[in-house]
C-alpha positions in Angstrom: 59.6 55.3 73.7 57.5 53.0 71.5 60.5 50.7 71.0 60.4 49.7 74.7 56.7 48.7 74.6 57.4 46.9 71.3 60.2 44.7 72.6 58.5 44.1 76.0 55.2 43.0 74.4 57.0 40.4 72.3 55.1 41.4 69.2 58.1 40.8 67.0 57.5 39.0 63.7 60.9 38.3 62.1 61.0 37.7 58.4 64.5 37.1 57.1 63.4 36.5 53.6 61.6 39.9 53.4 64.7 41.5 55.0 67.0 40.1 52.3 64.6 41.0 49.5 64.3 44.6 50.7 68.0 45.0 51.2 68.8 43.5 47.8 66.1 45.7 46.1 63.9 42.8 45.1 60.8 44.3 46.9 59.7 47.6 48.3 60.0 47.9 52.1 56.8 47.6 54.2 58.7 48.7 57.3 62.1 49.7 58.5 64.3 46.7 58.9 67.2 46.8 61.4 70.8 45.7 60.9 74.0 45.5 63.0 77.2 43.7 62.5 78.2 43.7 66.2 76.5 44.6 69.5 78.9 44.5 72.4 78.2 42.0 75.2 77.9 44.8 77.7 75.1 46.4 75.7 73.3 43.1 75.4 73.6 42.4 79.1 72.5 45.9 80.1 69.3 45.8 78.0 68.6 42.2 79.1 68.9 43.1 82.8 66.9 46.4 82.6 64.1 45.5 80.2 63.9 41.7 80.1 64.7 41.3 83.8 67.2 38.6 82.8 70.8 38.2 83.6 73.0 37.0 80.7 75.0 34.0 81.8 78.8 34.2 81.3 79.9 32.1 78.3 81.7 29.0 79.4 81.9 25.4 78.1 79.2 24.5 80.7 76.9 27.4 79.9 77.3 27.5 76.2 73.8 26.2 75.4 72.1 28.6 77.8 74.2 31.5 76.6 73.4 30.9 72.9 69.7 30.6 73.8 69.7 34.0 75.5 71.8 35.5 72.8 69.6 34.4 69.9 66.5 35.5 71.9 68.0 38.9 72.5 68.3 39.6 68.7 64.7 38.3 68.3 63.2 40.4 71.0 65.0 43.5 69.8 63.3 43.2 66.4 66.0 41.9 64.2 65.2 39.4 61.4 68.4 37.5 62.2 70.9 36.7 64.9 74.5 37.7 64.2 77.2 35.2 65.2 80.4 37.1 65.4 83.2 37.8 67.9 82.0 35.3 70.5 84.9 33.8 72.3 85.6 30.2 71.4 83.3 30.2 68.4 84.7 30.1 64.9 88.2 30.5 63.5 90.8 32.1 65.7 94.3 33.1 64.7 96.7 33.4 67.7 98.4 36.9 67.8 100.2 39.5 69.8 97.7 41.6 71.8 98.2 44.8 73.8 95.9 45.4 76.7 94.8 48.7 78.3 92.1 49.9 80.6 88.6 50.1 79.1 87.2 53.5 79.9 83.8 52.9 78.3 80.8 53.7 80.5 79.9 50.0 80.3 83.5 49.0 80.9 84.7 45.4 80.5 87.7 46.2 82.6 90.4 45.9 79.9 90.4 46.5 76.1 92.5 44.7 73.6 94.6 46.5 71.0 96.2 44.9 67.9 100.0 45.0 67.6 100.6 47.4 64.8 104.4 47.1 64.4 105.9 43.6 64.1 103.5 40.7 64.3 103.8 37.1 65.3 105.1 36.1 61.8 108.3 38.0 60.9 110.1 35.5 58.6 109.7 32.1 56.9 110.6 30.2 60.1 107.8 31.9 61.9 105.5 31.1 59.0 106.4 27.4 59.2 106.1 27.2 63.0 102.8 29.2 63.3 100.0 27.1 64.8 97.7 27.4 61.8 94.1 26.5 62.7 92.5 23.5 60.9 89.1 24.6 59.6 88.0 21.0 59.4 88.5 20.6 63.1 86.5 23.7 64.2 83.6 22.8 66.4 80.3 23.7 64.6 78.1 22.8 67.6 77.6 26.5 68.6 76.2 27.2 65.2 74.0 24.1 65.3 72.7 25.2 68.8 71.9 28.7 67.5 70.2 27.2 64.4 68.1 25.1 66.7 67.1 28.1 68.8 66.0 30.2 65.9 62.4 31.5 66.1 60.3 31.0 63.1 61.1 33.5 60.3 64.7 34.1 61.6 68.0 33.0 60.2 71.6 33.4 61.3 74.1 35.7 59.8 77.7 34.8 60.5 81.3 36.0 60.3 83.4 32.9 60.8 86.5 35.0 61.7 87.9 38.4 61.4 88.5 39.5 57.8 91.4 38.2 55.6 93.2 41.6 55.5 92.6 42.2 59.2 94.1 38.8 60.2 97.1 39.1 57.9 97.9 42.8 58.6 97.0 43.0 62.3 97.1 39.5 63.8 100.0 37.9 61.9 102.4 40.4 60.2 101.7 43.7 61.8 100.8 46.7 59.7 104.2 48.4 59.8 106.2 45.2 59.4 104.0 44.0 56.5 104.8 47.3 54.7 108.5 46.5 54.8 107.9 42.8 53.8 106.0 43.9 50.7 109.3 45.2 49.4 111.8 42.9 51.2 110.0 39.5 51.0 106.8 39.8 48.9 106.7 36.0 48.5 106.2 35.7 52.3 103.4 38.2 52.3 101.7 36.4 49.4 102.1 33.1 51.2 100.5 34.4 54.4 97.5 35.8 52.4 97.1 32.5 50.6 97.3 30.4 53.7 94.8 32.5 55.6 92.5 32.8 52.6 92.5 29.1 52.1 91.7 28.4 55.7 88.8 30.8 55.8 87.4 29.5 52.6 87.4 25.9 53.8 85.7 27.0 57.0 83.0 28.9 55.1 82.5 25.9 52.9 81.5 24.0 56.0 79.2 26.8 57.3 77.5 27.1 53.9 76.0 23.6 54.4 74.0 24.7 57.5 70.4 25.4 56.6 69.9 27.9 59.5 72.6 30.2 58.2 71.1 32.7 55.8 74.3 34.5 54.8 77.7 35.7 55.7 78.3 39.2 57.1 82.0 39.5 56.8 84.0 42.3 58.4 87.4 43.3 56.8 88.6 46.8 57.4 90.7 47.8 54.4 90.9 51.5 54.6 91.4 54.6 56.8 90.1 58.2 56.6 91.7 59.2 53.3 92.7 56.0 51.5 92.8 52.2 51.4 95.5 50.8 53.7 97.2 48.9 50.8 97.1 50.2 47.3 94.0 49.1 45.3 96.3 47.0 43.1 97.6 45.0 46.1 94.1 44.6 47.6 92.9 43.3 44.2 95.9 40.9 44.1 95.9 39.5 47.7 92.5 40.2 49.3 89.5 40.7 46.9 89.9 37.3 45.2 89.2 35.5 48.4 86.2 37.7 49.1 85.0 36.8 45.7 85.5 33.0 46.4 83.4 33.2 49.6 80.8 35.4 48.0 80.5 33.0 45.1 80.2 30.2 47.5 77.4 32.0 49.4 75.4 32.6 46.2 75.9 29.0 45.1 74.3 27.9 48.3 71.5 30.4 48.1 72.9 32.7 50.8 73.7 36.3 50.9 77.1 38.1 51.3 77.3 41.4 53.1 80.7 43.2 53.6 81.6 45.5 56.4 84.8 47.5 55.7 85.9 50.7 57.3 87.8 53.5 55.6 87.9 55.2 52.2 87.2 52.4 49.8 86.0 54.4 46.8 89.0 53.2 44.7 87.8 49.6 45.0 84.1 50.0 45.4 83.2 49.2 41.8 85.4 46.0 42.2 83.5 45.0 45.3 80.1 45.6 43.6 80.7 44.3 40.1 83.5 41.7 40.5 83.4 40.4 44.0 79.6 40.6 43.9 78.7 41.6 47.4 75.0 42.0 48.1 75.2 45.0 50.5 77.8 47.2 52.1 78.2 48.4 55.7 80.4 50.8 57.6 80.0 54.6 57.2 81.7 57.6 58.8 80.4 61.0 57.9 83.9 62.5 57.6 84.6 59.9 54.9 81.3 59.5 53.1 77.8 59.7 54.6 75.4 56.9 54.1 73.1 59.4 52.3 75.8 60.2 49.8 76.7 56.6 49.4 73.0 55.7 48.8 72.8 58.3 46.1 75.9 57.2 44.3 75.7 53.4 44.8 72.3 52.6 46.1 70.9 51.6 42.7 73.6 49.0 42.4 73.9 47.5 45.9 72.2 47.3 49.3 73.1 49.8 51.9 73.3 48.9 55.6 73.3 51.1 58.7 75.1 54.4 58.4 74.1 56.2 61.7 77.5 57.8 62.4 78.9 56.4 65.6 80.2 59.7 66.8 76.8 61.2 66.5 75.2 58.2 68.1 77.4 58.6 71.1 77.4 62.4 71.5 74.0 63.6 70.3 71.2 64.6 72.6 67.8 63.1 72.0 66.4 65.9 69.7 69.6 66.0 67.6 69.7 62.2 67.3 66.1 61.8 66.4 66.3 64.5 63.7 69.5 63.0 62.3 68.2 59.4 62.1 64.9 60.7 60.6 66.9 62.5 57.9 68.7 59.3 57.0 65.5 57.4 56.7 63.9 60.1 54.6 66.7 59.9 52.1 67.4 56.1 52.2 64.3 54.1 53.3 61.4 54.7 50.9 63.2 53.6 47.7 64.3 50.3 49.3 67.7 48.6 49.4 68.3 49.9 53.0 68.3 48.7 56.6 68.7 51.0 59.6 71.6 50.7 62.0 74.8 52.2 63.2 77.6 53.1 60.9 79.9 50.6 62.6 78.7 48.7 65.7 76.9 49.2 69.0 80.1 49.4 71.1 80.0 49.5 74.9 80.6 53.2 74.8 77.3 53.9 73.0 74.7 55.1 75.5 72.0 52.5 75.6 69.3 55.1 75.5 70.7 56.5 72.2 70.8 53.1 70.7 67.1 52.7 71.6 66.3 56.1 70.2 67.7 55.1 66.9 65.6 52.0 66.8 62.6 54.0 68.0 62.8 56.3 65.0 62.9 53.3 62.7 59.8 51.9 64.3 57.9 55.2 64.0 59.0 56.0 60.5 56.2 55.8 57.8 
């Protein structure tokens, strides 16, 4: 595969500004730019070991500097125009929650996999709300971001998600999906208070991050839907969730940065609000059984940037010929008119075959 020679020869020339201008439809693409919200550590480690002959150090307080140097260099060597700071233990905002654990059966297993508590969360009443150990965004250590900023090769920037999304934190980490549904009728003031508290904390943290020159934008994940619908009604999402996305998006734009949104599920009922009111620059997360990236591009691509879209099920299960044909068809429909970057529809999880991930990138490199 050409992609292997490409990354091994270190001929990468990142250009974050060009990447943003292509995605936001300000210039025509000269090449296929790559995008991912999240690449699991097991994938990063496997590629580093096999192709870069380098062992990724485990992240501890003593190895943080070396880990971040390796991590940023991985994104650089893989051909990305940015390094994505997300879901790294001990970095950013964390909201204590109930967690279920089970065996991780992925082929690059991490041993155990965490699952969110869906029934009753850690906050069930006003007493829990008052006693919850709310994080103080002014006390969050920014040194990992400063280290990553210092390690950035010329032409690259950081994209960051300072925490999980507002809706995710409230519904999954704090209240629990099922219990939140009851509280919306029994104690709506409590639900509103939790959304307000979490939204305020996140905004204050992003306000600090927005001052860092090395951060080129925010790439926020916040899953608000499932296969057939939004999880809450569009009216409740517009009341509790979207105003905070708008505040952070406005902050990003005020500071000359971009705001990408990743959100799984059927979001058509709120898509116009995300585009025209919240003001997101590009959208990410696609499943073909909901809406393919090609269909999304045709319907919304003239209004907004489109990110990724290689369906994760196809990325995992396809053989090489099937996958190459599929990725090429996406590029043929999305790439040439601009406003697009190639990547998965969700993330490069540790159950994605490494070779299939590389095939996807290889098709992007070969596409003309």
